[in-house]
C-alpha positions in Angstrom: 1.5 29.5 92.2 2.5 29.6 95.9 5.7 27.7 96.9 6.5 26.7 100.4 9.8 25.5 102.0 9.7 23.3 105.1 12.9 22.8 107.1 13.3 20.1 109.6 16.1 20.0 112.2 16.0 16.3 113.3 18.6 16.8 116.0 17.8 20.3 117.0 17.9 19.9 120.9 21.3 18.2 120.6 22.7 20.6 118.0 21.4 23.6 120.0 23.0 22.4 123.2 26.3 21.6 121.5 26.4 25.1 119.9 25.4 27.0 123.1 27.4 24.9 125.7 30.2 23.0 123.9 31.9 22.3 127.3 28.8 20.5 128.5 28.1 18.6 125.3 31.3 18.1 123.3 30.9 18.2 119.5 32.5 14.8 119.1 30.2 12.3 117.5 32.0 9.3 119.0 30.2 9.3 122.4 26.4 8.8 122.4 24.4 11.6 123.9 20.7 11.8 125.0 18.7 14.5 126.7 16.4 13.5 129.5 13.1 15.1 130.8 10.4 14.2 133.2 6.9 13.1 132.0 4.9 12.7 135.2 7.1 10.7 137.5 9.1 9.0 134.8 12.4 10.2 133.5 12.4 9.6 129.7 14.7 10.2 126.7 13.4 13.3 125.0 16.2 13.6 122.3 19.0 11.4 121.1 22.0 12.1 118.8 22.6 10.1 115.7 25.1 7.8 117.3 22.7 7.0 120.1 19.9 6.2 117.6 22.2 3.9 115.7 22.7 2.0 119.0 19.0 1.5 119.3 18.0 4.3 121.6 14.7 6.1 120.8 12.8 9.1 122.1 10.4 8.1 124.8 12.5 5.3 126.2 13.2 5.3 130.0 16.6 6.7 130.8 17.4 3.7 133.0 16.8 1.4 130.1 19.0 3.5 127.8 21.8 3.5 130.3 21.6 -0.2 130.6 21.8 -0.6 126.8 24.7 1.8 126.4 27.1 1.9 129.4 29.1 4.9 128.3 25.9 7.0 127.5 26.1 10.7 128.3 22.8 12.0 129.7 22.1 15.8 130.0 18.9 17.6 131.1 16.6 18.8 128.3 15.5 22.5 128.2 12.5 22.8 125.8 12.1 26.6 126.6 15.7 27.2 125.4 15.1 25.1 122.3 12.0 27.2 121.4 13.7 30.5 122.0 16.7 29.5 119.9 14.5 28.2 117.2 12.8 31.6 117.0 16.1 33.3 116.7 17.0 31.0 113.9 13.8 31.8 112.2 14.6 35.5 112.5 18.0 34.9 110.8 16.2 33.1 107.9 13.8 36.0 107.7 16.5 38.5 107.3 18.4 36.6 104.6 16.0 34.4 102.6 12.3 35.4 102.5 9.9 37.9 104.0 7.5 35.3 105.3 9.1 32.8 107.8 7.6 31.2 110.9 8.4 28.6 113.4 7.1 25.0 113.0 7.6 23.6 116.5 9.3 21.7 118.0 12.1 21.4 115.4 11.1 23.0 112.1 10.7 26.2 110.1 8.3 27.2 107.4 9.2 29.6 104.6 7.0 31.1 102.0 9.4 31.3 99.1 7.0 32.6 96.5 8.8 35.2 94.4 11.9 35.1 96.6 13.8 32.1 95.1 15.1 34.1 92.0 17.1 36.3 94.3 19.1 33.2 95.3 19.5 31.6 91.9 16.4 29.4 91.9 14.8 27.0 94.4 17.5 24.4 94.3 20.2 27.0 94.8 18.2 28.6 97.6 17.8 25.2 99.4 21.5 24.4 99.0 22.5 27.8 100.4 20.2 27.5 103.4 21.2 23.9 104.3 24.8 24.7 103.7 24.8 27.6 106.1 23.0 25.6 108.7 25.4 22.6 108.4 28.4 25.0 108.6 26.9 26.3 111.9 26.7 22.7 113.3 23.0 22.2 112.7 21.7 19.1 110.9 19.0 20.1 108.5 16.7 18.7 105.7 14.4 20.8 103.6 11.9 20.4 100.8 9.9 22.9 98.7 6.4 22.1 97.4 3.1 23.8 96.5 1.7 23.6 100.1 2.9 23.7 103.6 1.5 20.2 104.3 3.3 18.7 101.3 6.6 20.4 102.0 6.4 19.3 105.6 5.8 15.7 104.6 8.6 15.6 101.9 11.1 17.3 104.2 10.7 14.6 106.9 10.2 11.5 104.7 11.9 12.2 101.3 14.5 14.9 101.5 18.1 13.7 101.7 19.0 16.4 102.5 16.8 18.4 100.1 14.0 17.8 97.7 12.4 20.1 95.1 8.9 19.1 94.1 7.8 20.2 90.7 4.7 22.4 90.7 1.5 20.4 90.3 2.9 17.0 91.4 1.8 17.1 95.1 -0.7 14.3 95.0 1.7 11.9 93.2 4.5 12.7 95.6 2.7 12.4 98.9 0.6 9.3 98.0 3.3 6.7 98.9 4.3 8.5 102.2 3.3 7.0 105.6 0.3 8.4 107.5 2.3 10.3 110.1 3.4 12.7 107.3 -0.1 14.2 107.6 0.6 15.7 111.1 -2.2 13.7 112.7 -2.5 12.9 116.5 -1.0 9.6 117.6 -4.5 8.2 118.5 -5.8 8.9 115.0 -2.8 7.3 113.4 -3.2 4.1 115.6 -6.9 3.9 114.6 -6.1 4.3 110.9 -3.6 1.5 111.1 -6.0 -0.7 112.8 -8.4 -0.3 109.9 -5.7 -1.2 107.4 -4.6 2.2 106.2 -0.8 2.3 105.6 0.0 5.3 103.4 -1.6 8.6 102.4 -2.6 7.2 99.0 -5.0 4.8 100.8 -7.0 7.8 102.1 -7.1 10.0 99.0 -10.1 8.3 97.3 -12.0 7.2 100.3 -15.5 8.7 101.0 -15.0 11.8 103.2 -18.2 11.5 105.3 -17.4 8.2 107.0 -13.8 9.4 107.7 -15.2 12.6 109.3 -17.8 10.8 111.4 -15.2 8.4 112.8 -12.1 10.6 113.2 -13.5 14.2 113.2 -12.7 17.1 110.9 -8.9 17.1 111.4 -8.2 14.1 109.1 -9.9 15.5 106.0 -8.6 19.0 106.8 -5.0 17.8 106.8 -5.6 16.0 103.6 -7.0 19.1 101.9 -4.2 21.3 103.2 -1.6 19.0 101.9 -3.3 18.8 98.5 -3.9 22.6 98.3 -7.7 22.3 98.5 -7.8 24.1 101.8 -5.8 27.2 102.8 -3.1 27.0 105.5 -1.8 30.6 105.9 1.6 31.2 107.3 1.6 33.8 110.0 5.0 35.6 109.5 7.3 36.0 112.4 7.5 39.6 113.6 9.5 40.0 116.8 8.9 43.1 118.8 12.3 44.6 118.1 11.6 44.9 114.4 10.6 48.4 113.2 7.2 47.9 111.5 4.4 50.2 110.3 1.1 49.0 108.8 -2.1 50.4 107.4 -5.5 48.8 107.3 -8.2 49.8 104.8 -11.9 49.8 105.3 -12.3 49.2 101.6 -9.7 47.0 99.8 -7.4 48.7 97.4 -6.2 47.3 94.1 -5.1 50.1 91.8 -1.3 50.5 91.3 -1.6 54.2 91.9 -3.4 53.7 95.2 -0.9 51.2 96.3 2.0 53.5 95.4 0.4 56.4 97.3 0.1 54.4 100.5 3.6 52.9 100.2 4.9 56.5 100.2 2.9 57.2 103.4 4.2 54.0 105.1 7.8 54.8 104.1 7.5 58.3 105.7 6.3 56.7 109.0 9.0 54.0 108.9 11.8 56.6 108.3 10.5 58.6 111.2 10.6 55.6 113.5 14.1 54.7 112.3 15.3 58.2 112.9 14.1 58.1 116.5 16.2 55.0 117.1 19.2 56.3 115.1 19.0 53.5 112.6 19.0 53.0 108.8 17.3 50.3 106.9 19.4 47.7 105.0 16.4 45.5 104.0 12.7 46.2 103.7 9.8 43.9 103.5 6.4 45.0 102.2 3.6 42.6 102.9 0.2 43.0 101.1 -2.6 41.0 102.9 -5.3 40.3 100.4 -9.0 39.7 101.2 -8.6 36.0 100.3 -5.9 35.5 103.1 -3.1 35.3 100.5 0.0 37.5 101.2 1.9 39.2 98.4 5.5 40.2 99.4 8.0 42.7 98.1 11.6 42.7 99.4 14.2 45.4 98.6 17.8 45.5 99.8 20.1 48.5 100.2 23.9 48.7 99.8 24.2 50.9 102.8 21.9 51.9 105.6 19.3 54.5 104.5 16.2 56.3 105.7 15.6 58.7 102.8 11.9 58.5 102.1 12.2 59.3 98.4 14.8 56.6 97.7 13.0 53.9 99.6 9.6 54.8 98.1 11.1 54.7 94.6 12.7 51.2 95.2 9.4 49.8 96.5 7.2 51.3 93.8 9.4 49.8 91.1 8.2 46.4 92.5 4.5 47.2 92.3 4.1 45.3 89.0 5.0 42.1 90.9 2.1 42.5 93.3 -1.1 40.7 92.3 -3.9 42.4 94.3 -6.5 39.8 93.5 -9.9 41.0 94.8 -8.1 43.7 96.8 -5.6 44.4 99.5 -6.9 45.1 103.0 -3.6 45.5 105.0 -0.2 46.9 104.0 2.7 46.2 106.3 6.2 47.6 105.9 9.0 46.2 108.0 12.7 47.0 108.3 14.0 43.5 108.8 17.7 44.5 108.7 18.9 47.7 110.2 22.2 49.3 111.1 23.2 52.4 113.0 22.9 55.6 111.0 23.8 58.9 112.6 22.8 62.2 111.2 25.5 63.9 109.2 26.0 67.5 108.2 26.0 68.0 104.5 29.3 69.2 103.1 29.3 72.7 101.6 29.9 72.8 97.8 31.8 76.1 98.4 34.5 74.3 100.3 34.8 70.9 98.7 33.1 68.8 96.0 30.9 66.1 97.5 32.0 62.6 96.9 30.0 60.7 94.3 27.3 58.5 95.8 26.8 55.3 93.9 24.6 53.6 96.4 21.4 54.7 94.6 22.5 53.1 91.4 23.7 49.9 93.2 20.3 49.6 95.0 18.4 49.9 91.7 20.5 47.3 89.9 20.7 44.9 92.8 16.9 44.9 93.3 16.4 44.3 89.5 18.9 41.5 88.9 19.6 40.3 92.4 22.3 41.1 94.9 24.6 38.4 93.4 24.5 40.1 90.0 26.1 43.4 91.3 29.7 43.3 92.5 33.1 44.6 91.7 36.4 42.8 91.4 39.1 43.1 94.0 42.7 41.9 93.9 43.9 39.0 96.0 47.6 38.4 97.0 48.3 35.5 94.7 50.6 35.0 91.7 48.2 32.4 90.2 46.1 34.5 87.8 42.7 32.8 88.5 43.2 33.2 92.2 44.3 36.8 92.1 40.8 38.3 91.9 37.6 37.9 93.9 34.1 39.3 94.0 33.3 41.8 96.7 30.3 44.0 97.5 30.2 47.0 95.1 30.6 49.6 97.9 33.0 47.6 100.1 36.1 49.2 101.4 39.4 48.7 99.5 41.1 45.5 100.4 44.6 47.0 100.4 46.2 44.6 97.9 47.1 45.4 94.3 47.6 43.5 91.1 51.1 42.9 89.8 52.3 45.8 87.7 55.5 44.4 86.4 53.7 42.5 83.6 50.4 43.6 81.9 47.3 41.6 82.6 44.5 40.9 80.1 41.2 42.8 80.4 39.3 39.6 80.1 40.4 36.5 82.0 38.6 33.3 81.0 36.8 31.3 83.7 39.1 28.3 82.9 42.1 28.2 80.6 41.1 26.7 77.3 43.5 24.2 75.5 45.0 25.4 72.2 47.1 23.8 69.5 50.4 25.5 68.9 53.6 25.4 66.9 56.7 26.6 68.7 60.3 26.6 67.5 62.0 26.0 70.8 60.7 25.1 74.3 61.3 28.5 75.8 60.1 30.4 72.7 56.6 31.8 72.1 54.4 29.9 69.6 54.5 30.7 65.9 50.8 30.0 65.5 47.9 28.9 67.6 44.6 27.2 66.9 41.8 28.3 69.3 38.2 27.2 69.0 38.8 25.8 65.6 40.4 28.9 64.1 44.2 29.0 63.2 45.9 32.3 64.0 49.4 33.2 62.9 51.5 35.0 65.6 53.0 38.3 64.4 54.5 39.5 67.7 55.1 38.0 71.1 56.6 38.9 74.5 57.6 36.7 77.3 58.0 34.3 79.0 56.6 35.4 82.4 57.2 32.4 84.8 54.5 31.7 87.4 55.1 29.1 90.1 52.5 27.1 91.9 51.4 27.8 95.4 52.9 24.8 97.2 51.4 25.8 100.6 47.9 25.2 99.2 48.3 21.9 97.3 51.1 19.4 97.2 50.6 19.0 93.4 51.8 22.6 93.0 55.1 22.0 94.8 57.1 22.2 91.5 54.3 23.3 89.1 55.3 26.0 86.6 53.6 28.1 84.0 55.3 30.2 81.3 53.0 33.0 80.1 53.4 34.9 76.7 51.6 37.9 75.3 51.0 37.3 71.6 49.4 39.3 68.8 48.1 37.7 65.6 48.1 39.2 62.1 44.7 40.8 62.7 45.9 42.7 65.7 44.1 40.6 68.3 46.2 40.0 71.4 46.0 37.0 73.7 47.5 35.7 76.9 48.7 32.1 76.5 50.8 29.8 78.7 52.6 26.5 78.6 52.0 24.2 81.6 55.6 23.2 82.6 59.1 24.6 82.1 59.6 22.8 78.7 62.1 20.3 80.1 61.0 18.5 83.2 57.7 16.6 82.8 57.1 16.8 86.5 56.5 20.6 86.3 53.5 20.3 84.0 52.0 18.6 81.0 53.7 20.9 78.6 50.4 21.6 76.9 49.4 25.1 75.8 46.4 27.0 77.0 44.8 30.4 76.3 43.9 32.2 79.5 43.0 35.7 78.6 42.2 38.3 75.9 43.6 41.8 75.9 41.2 44.7 75.0 
């Protein structure tokens, strides 16, 4: 089942102006700001920030009236062309990072076909959280919703999402029925006529006879209803800027067999690699779009750990995804696009007579990342911190060394628990290791122990760690299992910790 994400940017002209010209539109939310444009001979408010709207200013209001209502109002000229160009650049950024099919929903929205792409981001909810979080961190207010259709997602994003909403599959009609009529994307004249007749919400139209509605309002009303409910198709034309490297192949007769699809993928890859070589580029992310005869688009996205233009490697990665393609009644167009590229210069191969070539793990990383997702493939790198849980971080598997190292004066466990787990202990003296521990309901008698290793808190990060102390011990039970345990506190002063014992790691 298709899944569509609609993103609305309610303050896009204001946010865009504040990001592009902070000196002209300070980011402070204290002073109300509106943008003004001319409609005929009238100067009207075309956009208003949140503070201005709270003061009663609305889009379409004369600027003179707005200035009379709010004396300290800041008025700046509106540039719709700059808004549209910036929105397209934002859509390209979303295309490169989230889904192969993205398009602009003017004047202040985006549409994303997330079918088959959400699992790469941890699911639909995690995908929306990441998308909205990245936009908010960039200074852009955003709301988003995912549903079965473009029309339903558009309505939910603008009338339900706060700031996000995930509609369960198959619940479109129940979700959009209570929404107001403007959620159907109808012209203002049609909305006014519907309200005159007593229609208030979408549910009032769902079970009305279609013929009278069509005769009175034309075909657009029923078409929007059917598109929102999924009874009529509303294809999303993917954004493809001219600077993207793209090759495509059209077929006189639709293809459907996996072997045929694989053969033409190989031909497209060769053409794409030749185009990349002419520009001195290597692909970091490829999108394969399969246009079916029924207007549905099947997508395949593969990522690469480093820029590549090796036809064999790229073909192998794409062909491993063929089983995810549903050709339906046949595919009439194949399109292959390098949506993310990086410079890649030709290099001379090292002679094996002089030196052994360095092992290349990028192929293995590419295969694993495209099977389990990029988040599932990483390596651990040290961080300059004495607190154990802060001394490691996840980095890209082929990233450069960070330059830091783990402490070598005390051994560290091979497995560090995500969170220290409380244990019951019996210790003879406050500064001595425990004689026995009880962890996860099992009592273990300590045969050997070493320590303590005292670790102090990082006072520059949190005030609560100003005098915090941990005393770590390496212990071994009678069965030969070795554990890393600590006491929170110095054993004397209660302000240094709770004096409870925890198990933090297991030695291999």
